[in-house]
N, C-alpha and C positions, 0 to 999 in steps of 0.2 A: 388440436388437443393442447390445452394450456396448463402448465405447471408453474404456479407462482413460487416466489422465493420462500415464503413462509411454509408452504406445504413441504418443500424439500428439506427444510430444516426440522420441522416437527414430524417425526417418524410416523406416529399414529395417524396423523391427519393425511399424510401421503398414502398410507395404507388404505384408509377409508375412501380417499379420492379414487384409488385404483379399483376398489371393489364396492364403490358406493351403491351402484344399482342393485347388486346382489344383497347388500346389507339392508337396503330399503324393503326388499321383498321377504325378509326373514320374519318368522313369528317372533313375538316379543320376547319369549323365553330364550330364544337363541341369539337375538340381537344384543341381549345383555352380556353375552359371553364374547362378543367380538373383540373387546379390548385385550383379551388374552393373547390373540394372535400376534400383533406387532411386538409385544414384549418378548414372547418366546422366539420369534424369528430373529430378534437382535442377538440371541445367544447361539445361533447356528455356527458362529465363528467366535474365536477368542476375542476378548475385549480390545486388545491392541490391534488385532487384525481388522476388526470392525471399524475402529477409528482410522486406521490407515486407508481402508477402502473408501470410507466416507470422505476423507480429505482428497483422495484421488478422484472420486466422482465429482466433487465440487470444483476441482481444477478443470475437469472436462467441461462442466457447465459454464464456467467463467470464460474459457477459451471460445466456446460456441457463441456466447453473447458478444464477446469482443470482435468476433469475425462475422457478425451479421446473421447468425442463425437465430431462429425463434426459440423462446423458452420451451416450447413443446418438442423441440428436436433433441433435447437432452435425454428424455426417457419416454417412450422407446427411441433409441437412436438408430440412424441409418448407417449401414456398413461402410459406404463410400466416405461419409463424413468422418467416421471414426478412423478410417485409414488415413485420411488427410491429417487428422489430429496427431496420430502416432508419428506420421512422417515429419510433422513440424517439431515434435519433441526430439526426434533423432538428430535434427540439424544442430541442436545446442547441447545435447546430453554428452556427458563424458563416460557414461557406462550404460548398460542395458537396463539397469534397475528402474529408472523412472518410467520407461516404456512398459516394462513388465507390470509395474504397479498400476499404470493407467489401464492396461488391458484387463487385468483381473478386477479392478475397481468397477469398470463398466460391466463386466460379466456378472459380478456379484449382485449389483442392483437390478439388472435385468432378470437374473434367475430368481431373486428374492420376490419380485413382483410379477413373476410368471409371464414375462415377455420373451419373445424370440430374441436372443442376444446377437448383436452384430459381431461378437467375437467368435461366433460359429462360422462366419463367412471365411472362405479361403483367402480372400483379399486381405482381411484384417489379420488372419493367422500368418500369412506370408510377410506382412509388415513387421510382425513381432519377430519372426525368424530373421528377417533382414537386419533388424536392430541388434539381435544377438550376435550376428556375424560381423557387422560393421564395427560394433563397439566392444567386441570381445577383447579381453586383455589376458596376458599369461597369468596363470594361477600362481600367486606368491604365498605359499603356505609357510606358516611360522614353524620354527624348530620345536620339536617336542622336548619337554623337560626330562631331565635324567636324574637318577638317584644320586649321582656324584654331585650335581649342582645343588640338589636339595641338602645333601650333607654339608657342603661348603656354606650354604646359607645358614643352616642350623648352627654350625660351629661358630660362625661369625656373630650370630644374633642371640643365641641362648644365654640368658642370665637368670639365675634363680629369683623367683618372685617378680620378674619383670613382665607385667601384664601386657604392655604394649607390644613387645617383641613376640611374646608367646601367642598373642592373637594372630599375628602374621604367620608364624610358624604353623599354627593349627589350621588356618584356612588353606595354606598351600599344601600341606601334607594330606588333609582330608580331600581336597580337590583331586590330587594325584591318585590317592588310594581308592577313591570311590568313583573315579571318572566323572566328577561333578562339574557342571557348567557353573560359571560365576553366579548367575541368578539363583541357582539351586543352593549353593553353599551359603550365600548371603542371606537367604530367606529361612535358613534353619532356625527352629526354635528349640529351647531346652527340652520341651515335651516331644520333639521329633527324634530324640536320641536316647537309646537304651544301651547301657554299658553292662556287658556280661563278663564272665571270668576269662573267656577266650576270644571274644570278639565284640565289635560295636555294631549296633543296628541303627541305621539312619533312614528315617522316613522322608521321602521326597514327595511333598504334597502336590506339587504341580510342576510340570516340565513342558518344554516346547514340543516334545514328542508324545506327550500324554494328552491327547485331544479331549478326552472325556473326564479328565481330572480324577482318575481312579487312584492315583498315587502308587508309589513303589517303595519297597524296602531294599536297602543296599546294605550288605553285610561286609564289614571290614575287619580283618583278623588282627588280633593282638600279636605283635611280632617280638616284643621284648627288646628291641634295639633302640638306639637313640632316636630314630625316626619313627618309632612306633606310633601310629595314629591314636591308639587308645590311651597310651600312657601320657602323651602330650596333651590330649584333650582333657584328661582327668586333672592334670596339673593346672590347666587353664581354668577349669571349673572350680577348683579348690582356691586358687589365688584370687578369683573374682567373687567368691562366696555365692556361687550360683546355686539356688535351691533346685533340687531335682523335680519339684512340683511346678516350677515356673513355666509360664507360657510365653516368656519374653524371647526376643531374638538372641541367639548365641553371640553374634558378632555385631557389636554396636560401637558407636563413637565413645571415646574415653575422655575423662576429665582429669586434669593434673591436680594432685594433692601433695602435701608435705611428705607423705609416705609413699609416693609413687603415682600410679594411675589407677583409676577405678572406672567401671562402666557407668555411663550416664543412665539416669532413671528413665529418661525419655525412650520409649520402646519403638525406636526406628532402627532398622538394620543399617549396617555400614553401606554407604552409597557405592555404586560401581566405580565411579571416578576415584574415590579414596582407595578402594581395593587395588585399582590399577596403579595408583601412585605408590602404594606400599610394595606392590610386586616389583616395580621398577627399581625402587630403592634397595630392596632385598637382594636382587640378583645382578644388578649392574656391576658390582665389583668383581663378579665371578665369571663374566662372559666377555668376549671381545666386542660383540656388537649386540646391545640389548634390543635394538629394533627388530632383531630376528625372533624375538620372543614376545609372547603376549599371555593374557590370562588363560586363553584356550590351550596354551602349551602344557598346562598342568593336566588337563583332561587327555590331551593327545599323548602326553608322556606316559601316563599310566596305561593307556590303551596299547601304546607301542611296546612297552615292556612286557605286558601280558601276552601279546600276540607273538613276540619273538621268543618267549619262553614256552610256547607250545600250548597255551590254554585253549581248550576246545571252543570252537566257535559258538556253541550253544550257551556256554557259561559266560563267555566273553561278551556276547551280544546282550545277554540279560543284565549283566553287571552295569553296562553302559547305557542300557535302556534305548537301544537303537531299533528303529522300525524296519530298516532294510539293510541288506548286505552292502549295498553301495555306500550308504551313509557310514556304516561301521568301518569299512575298508578305507574310507577317506581320512580316518584319524590315525592310521597306522603307517609309520615309516619303517619299512623292513630293514633289518640289519644286513650288512654285506654278506655275512655267512648264510643268512636265510635266502638271499637272492642268488648266491652261488649254488645253492642246492639244486636249482633248476637245471643248469648245464651239467652239474656233476652227476645228475641222474640219467643222462642221455647215453651212457655207456661208451663214451669216446676215449 
């Protein structure tokens, strides 16, 4: 069975190659609809996931060619050969991540084209488990953000009509209050935000836990304090002359003018790298070791504060848009008082 380079690159041709005999036997009216299948199959996974698996599968093909396997051994693949491939990666990998990617990339393409996958073999599965054990590293979780640190950042940075500082303040406070991931807060548009008298509604159009892109509304209360998410966002919108009807991203790059800073007209959201840079600059003066904090500290900080203040799991999980209890609990760093409650309840 021969799979040429061009067919593996061109998705629709590969699909027709796999099912060519069945396509040839179709009535003309059905044959005209065949093109729908490969396009729809490409969206069974998120775009980034699909691209990651495509790169992973291409690495497997190149390894096979370099080691004397025929082009037809790439798909469908033999379990023993895939086990050897995973073993070769383990020898040079510094973590289990590339082995996991290789495993699921091969599985994805075999499942997609209805082949029996070598990843169902116990031999291949055991190679994956061996990689996880051999390359396992201690979990080094970052510290959660605290309200005290946010207050110090605010006091240090807040200046009336300073758009640049207010942008940073808003992103950090919104991320903390809404348990927002960096990608979620950066992709917010003005139309995703509704400001009410007592709270702020934020629409998260897409999220890594929202597989079917249904979206979710996050409600953030107006607190009336210096760190109030609603008040600070209103100031930012006023100082940037943001129209309430705008479809533009809320947080974009700035241009310097004689009167300060203004948002650039180019409708591109602030890059992750720039957000990270602003985060480090904002909090470095207020912590002993900034390497213990990252952008995820904002989401983890809000989650930790809510959990330690006794917010019911149902509301807590919905606010953070977690799919499982395990994922939710991974964000919470229990306070000493919370942890002591266990032994205090034993009646000793």
